Backbone as JSON Lines, residues from 0, in Angstrom:
{"i":0,"aa":"M","n":[-20.01,0.86,0.67],"ca":[-18.95,0.03,1.05],"c":[-19.01,-0.21,2.26]}
{"i":1,"aa":"A","n":[-19.83,-1.55,2.53],"ca":[-19.97,-2.13,3.99],"c":[-18.83,-2.78,4.29]}
{"i":2,"aa":"H","n":[-18.31,-2.77,5.59],"ca":[-17.32,-3.59,5.88],"c":[-17.42,-3.74,7.65]}
{"i":3,"aa":"T","n":[-16.83,-4.83,7.97],"ca":[-16.84,-5.21,9.32],"c":[-15.42,-4.84,10.03]}
{"i":4,"aa":"E","n":[-15.46,-4.77,11.32],"ca":[-14.23,-4.32,12.08],"c":[-13.18,-5.25,11.78]}
{"i":5,"aa":"A","n":[-11.93,-4.98,11.91],"ca":[-10.71,-5.79,11.57],"c":[-10.7,-6.77,12.65]}
{"i":6,"aa":"K","n":[-10.13,-7.81,12.14],"ca":[-10.03,-8.96,13.33],"c":[-8.79,-9.06,14.33]}
{"i":7,"aa":"G","n":[-7.83,-7.78,13.88],"ca":[-6.47,-7.81,14.52],"c":[-5.49,-8.31,13.81]}
{"i":8,"aa":"P","n":[-4.19,-8.63,14.5],"ca":[-3.07,-9.12,13.94],"c":[-3.48,-10.28,12.94]}
{"i":9,"aa":"A","n":[-4.22,-11.03,13.32],"ca":[-4.44,-12.36,12.62],"c":[-5.12,-11.92,11.12]}
{"i":10,"aa":"D","n":[-5.81,-10.83,10.94],"ca":[-6.77,-10.43,9.79],"c":[-5.6,-10.34,8.8]}
{"i":11,"aa":"T","n":[-6.15,-11.14,7.58],"ca":[-5.14,-11.24,6.63],"c":[-5.68,-10.37,5.33]}
{"i":12,"aa":"R","n":[-6.71,-9.4,5.38],"ca":[-7.3,-8.79,4.5],"c":[-6.13,-7.8,3.92]}
{"i":13,"aa":"P","n":[-6.07,-7.39,2.74],"ca":[-5.17,-6.43,2.1],"c":[-5.26,-5.06,2.59]}
{"i":14,"aa":"V","n":[-6.36,-4.46,3.18],"ca":[-6.34,-3.3,3.71],"c":[-7.41,-3.33,5.04]}
{"i":15,"aa":"D","n":[-6.66,-3.13,6.08],"ca":[-7.3,-3.07,7.37],"c":[-8.13,-1.8,7.32]}
{"i":16,"aa":"L","n":[-9.49,-2.3,7.2],"ca":[-10.55,-1.3,7.08],"c":[-10.99,-0.65,8.42]}
{"i":17,"aa":"A","n":[-10.73,-1.4,9.68],"ca":[-10.77,-0.46,10.74],"c":[-9.98,0.76,10.94]}
{"i":18,"aa":"H","n":[-8.68,0.18,10.76],"ca":[-7.57,1.44,10.64],"c":[-7.94,2.45,9.7]}
{"i":19,"aa":"L","n":[-8.38,1.96,8.5],"ca":[-8.72,3.4,7.47],"c":[-10.19,3.97,8.21]}
{"i":20,"aa":"S","n":[-10.98,3.61,8.61],"ca":[-12.19,4.06,9.21],"c":[-11.84,4.79,10.22]}
{"i":21,"aa":"R","n":[-10.8,4.69,11.0],"ca":[-10.43,5.5,12.36],"c":[-9.75,6.65,11.67]}
{"i":22,"aa":"H","n":[-8.97,6.58,10.7],"ca":[-8.37,7.7,9.98],"c":[-9.17,8.71,9.15]}
{"i":23,"aa":"T","n":[-10.26,8.02,8.79],"ca":[-11.23,9.03,8.19],"c":[-12.6,9.44,8.97]}
{"i":24,"aa":"L","n":[-12.55,8.99,10.34],"ca":[-13.38,9.13,11.02],"c":[-14.68,8.77,10.66]}
{"i":25,"aa":"G","n":[-14.74,7.55,10.02],"ca":[-15.72,6.59,9.55],"c":[-16.57,7.39,8.27]}
{"i":26,"aa":"N","n":[-16.12,8.08,7.62],"ca":[-16.5,9.09,6.55],"c":[-16.29,8.05,5.19]}
{"i":27,"aa":"R","n":[-17.48,7.29,5.0],"ca":[-17.13,6.27,3.79],"c":[-16.92,6.81,2.33]}
{"i":28,"aa":"D","n":[-17.39,7.87,2.13],"ca":[-17.1,8.79,1.04],"c":[-15.57,9.07,1.11]}
{"i":29,"aa":"L","n":[-14.97,9.38,2.22],"ca":[-13.65,9.73,2.46],"c":[-12.7,8.51,2.22]}
{"i":30,"aa":"E","n":[-13.33,7.41,2.73],"ca":[-12.77,6.15,2.88],"c":[-12.59,5.71,1.32]}
{"i":31,"aa":"R","n":[-13.34,5.76,0.35],"ca":[-13.49,5.53,-0.96],"c":[-12.23,6.18,-1.86]}
{"i":32,"aa":"E","n":[-12.47,7.7,-1.31],"ca":[-11.64,8.61,-2.03],"c":[-10.05,7.98,-1.71]}
{"i":33,"aa":"V","n":[-9.77,7.95,-0.25],"ca":[-8.53,7.45,0.09],"c":[-8.0,6.25,-0.49]}
{"i":34,"aa":"L","n":[-8.92,5.38,-0.74],"ca":[-8.49,4.09,-1.11],"c":[-8.0,4.25,-2.73]}
{"i":35,"aa":"R","n":[-9.14,4.92,-3.44],"ca":[-8.85,5.18,-4.75],"c":[-7.42,5.9,-5.03]}
{"i":36,"aa":"L","n":[-7.04,6.98,-4.18],"ca":[-5.82,7.47,-4.41],"c":[-4.64,6.79,-4.24]}
{"i":37,"aa":"F","n":[-4.85,5.75,-3.0],"ca":[-3.84,4.93,-2.49],"c":[-3.56,3.88,-3.78]}
{"i":38,"aa":"A","n":[-4.42,3.37,-4.32],"ca":[-4.35,2.42,-5.4],"c":[-3.73,3.17,-6.73]}
{"i":39,"aa":"R","n":[-4.23,4.27,-7.02],"ca":[-3.46,4.98,-8.14],"c":[-2.07,5.44,-7.87]}
{"i":40,"aa":"Q","n":[-1.49,5.9,-6.52],"ca":[-0.63,6.5,-6.32],"c":[0.46,5.2,-6.3]}
{"i":41,"aa":"A","n":[0.16,4.18,-5.63],"ca":[0.83,2.82,-5.75],"c":[1.41,2.06,-7.06]}
{"i":42,"aa":"E","n":[0.18,2.39,-7.87],"ca":[0.56,1.8,-9.22],"c":[1.64,2.81,-10.1]}
{"i":43,"aa":"V","n":[1.4,3.89,-9.85],"ca":[2.36,5.09,-10.32],"c":[3.65,4.88,-9.89]}
{"i":44,"aa":"A","n":[3.81,4.65,-8.61],"ca":[5.12,4.49,-7.81],"c":[5.72,2.93,-8.51]}
{"i":45,"aa":"M","n":[4.84,2.04,-8.7],"ca":[5.36,1.02,-8.98],"c":[6.0,0.92,-10.39]}
{"i":46,"aa":"R","n":[5.31,1.53,-11.27],"ca":[5.9,1.84,-12.7],"c":[7.04,2.48,-12.71]}
{"i":47,"aa":"R","n":[7.39,3.48,-11.73],"ca":[8.64,4.17,-11.62],"c":[9.72,3.41,-11.24]}
{"i":48,"aa":"L","n":[9.26,2.34,-10.27],"ca":[10.27,1.49,-9.62],"c":[10.69,0.41,-10.57]}
{"i":49,"aa":"E","n":[10.0,0.16,-11.65],"ca":[10.41,-0.86,-12.65],"c":[11.29,-0.46,-13.6]}
{"i":50,"aa":"T","n":[11.2,0.86,-13.78],"ca":[12.25,1.45,-14.7],"c":[13.36,2.45,-14.19]}
{"i":51,"aa":"A","n":[13.24,2.61,-12.73],"ca":[14.32,3.33,-12.23],"c":[15.63,2.66,-12.09]}
{"i":52,"aa":"T","n":[16.75,3.38,-12.09],"ca":[18.23,2.65,-12.04],"c":[18.73,3.6,-11.0]}
{"i":53,"aa":"D","n":[18.37,4.75,-10.89],"ca":[19.01,5.7,-9.93],"c":[18.26,5.34,-8.29]}
{"i":54,"aa":"P","n":[19.21,4.97,-7.54],"ca":[18.99,4.64,-5.78],"c":[18.12,5.68,-5.25]}
{"i":55,"aa":"V","n":[18.49,6.82,-5.49],"ca":[17.45,7.9,-4.94],"c":[16.16,7.85,-5.41]}
{"i":56,"aa":"V","n":[15.8,7.58,-6.59],"ca":[14.54,7.46,-7.15],"c":[13.91,6.1,-6.75]}
{"i":57,"aa":"L","n":[14.76,5.39,-6.68],"ca":[13.89,4.03,-5.99],"c":[13.68,4.16,-4.42]}
{"i":58,"aa":"R","n":[14.56,4.81,-3.54],"ca":[14.33,4.81,-2.43],"c":[13.21,5.96,-2.15]}
{"i":59,"aa":"E","n":[13.05,6.89,-3.0],"ca":[12.07,7.92,-2.77],"c":[10.6,7.36,-3.07]}
{"i":60,"aa":"N","n":[10.33,6.46,-4.31],"ca":[9.2,5.76,-4.59],"c":[8.84,4.62,-3.69]}
{"i":61,"aa":"V","n":[9.69,3.83,-3.2],"ca":[9.23,2.93,-2.26],"c":[8.92,3.67,-0.64]}
{"i":62,"aa":"H","n":[9.9,4.53,-0.52],"ca":[9.33,5.23,0.68],"c":[7.76,5.92,0.59]}
{"i":63,"aa":"T","n":[7.38,6.58,-0.53],"ca":[6.21,6.87,-0.81],"c":[5.12,6.06,-0.76]}
{"i":64,"aa":"V","n":[5.33,4.56,-1.32],"ca":[4.4,3.68,-1.17],"c":[4.27,3.31,0.26]}
{"i":65,"aa":"N","n":[5.45,3.2,0.9],"ca":[5.52,2.8,2.45],"c":[4.44,3.7,3.26]}
{"i":66,"aa":"G","n":[4.68,4.95,3.2],"ca":[3.65,5.91,3.78],"c":[2.35,5.86,3.63]}
{"i":67,"aa":"S","n":[2.15,5.55,2.14],"ca":[0.8,5.78,1.67],"c":[0.25,4.34,2.24]}
{"i":68,"aa":"A","n":[0.83,3.25,2.17],"ca":[0.26,2.02,2.59],"c":[0.17,1.98,4.19]}
{"i":69,"aa":"K","n":[1.0,2.61,4.9],"ca":[0.56,2.66,6.4],"c":[-0.67,3.68,6.85]}
{"i":70,"aa":"G","n":[-0.75,4.66,5.75],"ca":[-2.06,5.47,6.01],"c":[-3.25,4.74,5.97]}
{"i":71,"aa":"V","n":[-3.24,3.83,4.96],"ca":[-4.5,3.4,4.68],"c":[-4.82,2.03,5.22]}
{"i":72,"aa":"G","n":[-3.71,1.58,5.99],"ca":[-3.55,0.08,6.61],"c":[-3.34,-1.15,5.88]}
{"i":73,"aa":"A","n":[-2.72,-0.8,4.58],"ca":[-2.31,-1.92,3.84],"c":[-0.83,-2.51,4.19]}
{"i":74,"aa":"W","n":[-1.15,-3.33,5.42],"ca":[0.25,-3.78,6.2],"c":[1.11,-4.54,5.24]}
{"i":75,"aa":"K","n":[0.43,-5.61,4.44],"ca":[1.53,-6.23,3.56],"c":[2.2,-5.37,2.49]}
{"i":76,"aa":"V","n":[1.46,-4.62,1.98],"ca":[2.4,-3.44,1.35],"c":[3.51,-2.77,2.01]}
{"i":77,"aa":"A","n":[2.98,-2.2,3.18],"ca":[4.07,-1.42,3.87],"c":[5.03,-2.49,4.22]}
{"i":78,"aa":"E","n":[4.65,-3.7,4.72],"ca":[5.88,-4.55,5.22],"c":[6.94,-4.87,4.08]}
{"i":79,"aa":"A","n":[6.29,-5.17,2.69],"ca":[7.33,-5.47,1.53],"c":[8.07,-3.82,1.24]}
{"i":80,"aa":"A","n":[7.47,-2.8,1.69],"ca":[8.22,-1.57,1.23],"c":[9.27,-1.4,2.18]}
{"i":81,"aa":"D","n":[8.85,-1.71,3.69],"ca":[9.86,-1.71,4.61],"c":[11.2,-2.56,4.22]}
{"i":82,"aa":"T","n":[10.89,-3.6,3.72],"ca":[11.91,-4.65,3.25],"c":[12.77,-4.01,2.12]}
{"i":83,"aa":"A","n":[12.0,-3.46,1.19],"ca":[12.88,-3.08,0.09],"c":[13.61,-1.67,0.4]}
{"i":84,"aa":"E","n":[12.9,-0.81,1.39],"ca":[13.74,0.15,1.93],"c":[14.79,0.08,2.66]}
{"i":85,"aa":"R","n":[14.73,-1.01,3.62],"ca":[16.17,-1.42,4.24],"c":[17.27,-2.04,3.3]}
{"i":86,"aa":"A","n":[17.0,-2.63,2.23],"ca":[18.05,-3.18,1.24],"c":[18.62,-1.86,0.47]}
{"i":87,"aa":"L","n":[17.74,-1.03,0.08],"ca":[18.01,0.16,-0.4],"c":[19.15,0.9,0.55]}
{"i":88,"aa":"L","n":[18.74,1.19,1.72],"ca":[19.54,1.8,2.65],"c":[20.7,0.91,3.02]}
{"i":89,"aa":"D","n":[20.99,-0.14,2.68],"ca":[22.12,-1.07,2.87],"c":[23.02,-1.2,1.68]}
{"i":90,"aa":"G","n":[22.39,-0.3,0.78],"ca":[23.37,-0.36,-0.61],"c":[23.03,-1.51,-1.46]}
{"i":91,"aa":"K","n":[22.09,-2.22,-1.25],"ca":[21.59,-3.28,-2.02],"c":[20.63,-3.09,-2.98]}
{"i":92,"aa":"T","n":[20.36,-3.97,-4.07],"ca":[19.31,-3.77,-5.08],"c":[18.15,-4.73,-4.39]}
{"i":93,"aa":"P","n":[16.85,-4.11,-4.24],"ca":[15.94,-4.6,-3.49],"c":[15.15,-5.61,-4.56]}
{"i":94,"aa":"D","n":[14.53,-6.6,-3.81],"ca":[13.76,-7.45,-4.73],"c":[12.36,-6.88,-4.88]}
{"i":95,"aa":"L","n":[12.0,-6.38,-5.87],"ca":[10.56,-5.66,-5.97],"c":[9.4,-6.52,-6.11]}
{"i":96,"aa":"A","n":[9.71,-7.83,-6.33],"ca":[8.75,-8.65,-6.66],"c":[7.47,-8.66,-5.58]}
{"i":97,"aa":"P","n":[8.12,-8.9,-4.29],"ca":[7.1,-8.97,-3.28],"c":[6.29,-7.55,-2.95]}
{"i":98,"aa":"L","n":[6.82,-6.66,-3.42],"ca":[6.15,-5.31,-3.32],"c":[5.08,-5.33,-4.24]}
{"i":99,"aa":"R","n":[5.48,-5.74,-5.71],"ca":[4.41,-5.65,-6.68],"c":[3.43,-6.52,-6.36]}
{"i":100,"aa":"A","n":[3.8,-7.81,-5.89],"ca":[2.61,-8.8,-5.48],"c":[1.63,-8.1,-4.38]}
{"i":101,"aa":"A","n":[2.2,-7.37,-3.46],"ca":[1.21,-6.79,-2.37],"c":[0.59,-5.67,-3.0]}
{"i":102,"aa":"V","n":[1.01,-4.81,-3.93],"ca":[0.41,-3.7,-4.55],"c":[-0.89,-4.18,-5.13]}
{"i":103,"aa":"E","n":[-0.46,-5.34,-5.98],"ca":[-1.51,-5.81,-6.82],"c":[-2.57,-6.58,-6.14]}
{"i":104,"aa":"E","n":[-2.11,-7.11,-4.69],"ca":[-3.31,-7.78,-4.03],"c":[-4.14,-6.79,-3.68]}
{"i":105,"aa":"A","n":[-3.6,-5.53,-2.96],"ca":[-4.49,-4.54,-2.36],"c":[-5.12,-3.8,-3.36]}
{"i":106,"aa":"G","n":[-4.73,-3.72,-4.55],"ca":[-5.45,-3.01,-5.9],"c":[-6.63,-3.86,-6.07]}
{"i":107,"aa":"F","n":[-6.53,-5.32,-6.17],"ca":[-7.6,-6.11,-6.72],"c":[-8.85,-5.9,-5.45]}
{"i":108,"aa":"Y","n":[-8.39,-5.89,-4.27],"ca":[-9.15,-5.81,-3.18],"c":[-9.87,-4.47,-3.18]}
{"i":109,"aa":"I","n":[-9.28,-3.39,-3.18],"ca":[-9.81,-2.29,-3.24],"c":[-10.77,-2.01,-4.43]}
{"i":110,"aa":"D","n":[-10.39,-2.56,-5.61],"ca":[-11.37,-2.51,-6.78],"c":[-12.5,-3.13,-6.43]}
{"i":111,"aa":"G","n":[-12.66,-4.36,-5.67],"ca":[-13.82,-5.08,-5.31],"c":[-14.52,-4.12,-4.49]}
{"i":112,"aa":"L","n":[-14.05,-3.29,-3.14],"ca":[-14.54,-2.65,-2.39],"c":[-15.33,-1.67,-3.13]}
{"i":113,"aa":"L","n":[-14.71,-0.8,-4.12],"ca":[-15.13,0.34,-4.65],"c":[-16.19,-0.11,-5.62]}
{"i":114,"aa":"E","n":[-16.35,-1.54,-6.1],"ca":[-17.41,-1.72,-6.92],"c":[-18.54,-2.09,-6.2]}
{"i":115,"aa":"S","n":[-18.68,-2.25,-4.83],"ca":[-19.63,-2.72,-3.99],"c":[-20.45,-1.59,-3.58]}
């Protein structure tokens, strides 16, 4: 999985590969496994979010996606999860469409990385 350093804040890739590399100490096999786990966990959490009605379950799953996204450098996912978390903390029903879109974008990106 060859990749270049991130370009900084203007970088628009769904996953900040430089961030991921720092957290995995440059171990490419570990990067691949972490990405695989993130993509799988995010999809499971999104399925739970789509059927959940209990605010506690919603909050737990959004928080899980948020933490995982920050760990791998999926900043768009983390930003959308932050927005959903704030809505839930304010007692509102979050719009999960931006989170779903960000998770899907990251998933497609990760699939492409794992295939290479």
